[in-house]
N, C-alpha and C positions, 0 to 999 in steps of 0.2 A: 359796293356801297362805300363811299368815301366822304366823310364829313369831318375832317381833321381840323378843327378850329375852336377858338375860345368863344364862349357864349353862354346864354342862359339855357335852362333845361329845354329839351326839344325831343320830339319823336321823329325818327327817321325810319322809313319802311321801304321795302322793295319786294317785288314779286319775282321769283325765279322758277323756272321749270327745269328740273334736274333729271338726268337719265338714272336708271336704276344702278345700284352699286355703291361702293364706298366713295365718300367725298371728304376731303380735308377742309375743316373749318378753322379760321383764324380770326380772333377778335382782339383788336388792339385798342387801348384806351389811355388817355392822359387826363390828369386833373390839374387845373391851374390854381384857382383860389375859390374859396367859398364852399358851399354844400356840394357834395359829390354824389352822383347816382349813376349807375349803369346797369342795364338789363339787356339780355339777349335771349331770344326764343324763336321757335319756328312752329308752324302748324302744318301737319300733313293734311293736304287738301285731297280728300277722296270721298266719294259718296258711300264707301263701305269701309269705315275704319276698323270694323270688327270682322264678323263673318258675313259674306255675301250669301244670303239665303235665297234660293230659287225654288219655286213650288210649281208643280205640274198638276193638272186635273186628271192624270192617268198614272198607272203604277210603273211606267217604263221610261220616264224622262223623255217621252216623245214630243217632238215639236218644240215650240217656244214656251218658256215658263209663263204661267198665268199671273204669277206674283213674284216680284223681286224686291227684297228689302234688306236692310242691315239688321242682323241679329247679334246682339252683344255677346251672347253665350248660346251654346247648343245644349239646352236643358229644358225640354218641353214635356208636359203631360197634358195632351189635348183631350184625353178621355174620349167622350163621344162627340166632342166639338171639332171644329174646323181649325186648321192652322192660320187661316186668315181670309179676308174677303175674296170671294170668287173661287175658293178651294173647297171641294167636298170634304165631309168628315171621314169618308172611307174612300179607298182606291185612289189615293194621291201619292205622289213621290216628291222628294226634296233632295237638293244638293247644296252643300255648304262649301265655300272655298275661301281661302285666306292666304296671304303671303306672310310667311314667318321666317326669320333668320335663326338658324340653329348653329351653335358652335360645333366644330368638328369633334367627334367622340363623345358628345353629350348623350347620356342615356335618355330615351324617350319612352316613359311608361304610358300606357293607355289602358282604358277600361271599356270594353265593348259589352254592353248589357243587352 
């Protein structure tokens, strides 16, 4: 994106598809006269920004999941209820997946209840 010119306030956007991994970002800006304002941001475009929850109507993760949804956290108490539409209240299974970057040597505590 290159818009190096004098002018009034404007919004400039672009869509990029990046491969996974580290990417160097560089933002350059100049202010000529008058009010100055500069913002830079990006949005991660993914249908599953949190946990990808997949739910099966059996106890063995067999076949295709009957329900796939974004779950912000894994903290459920379904009691006698169902986890979602089309899923029975008993004899179901679920899998949650997510991509997370961990620093090398970072301790990873977990609690399995």
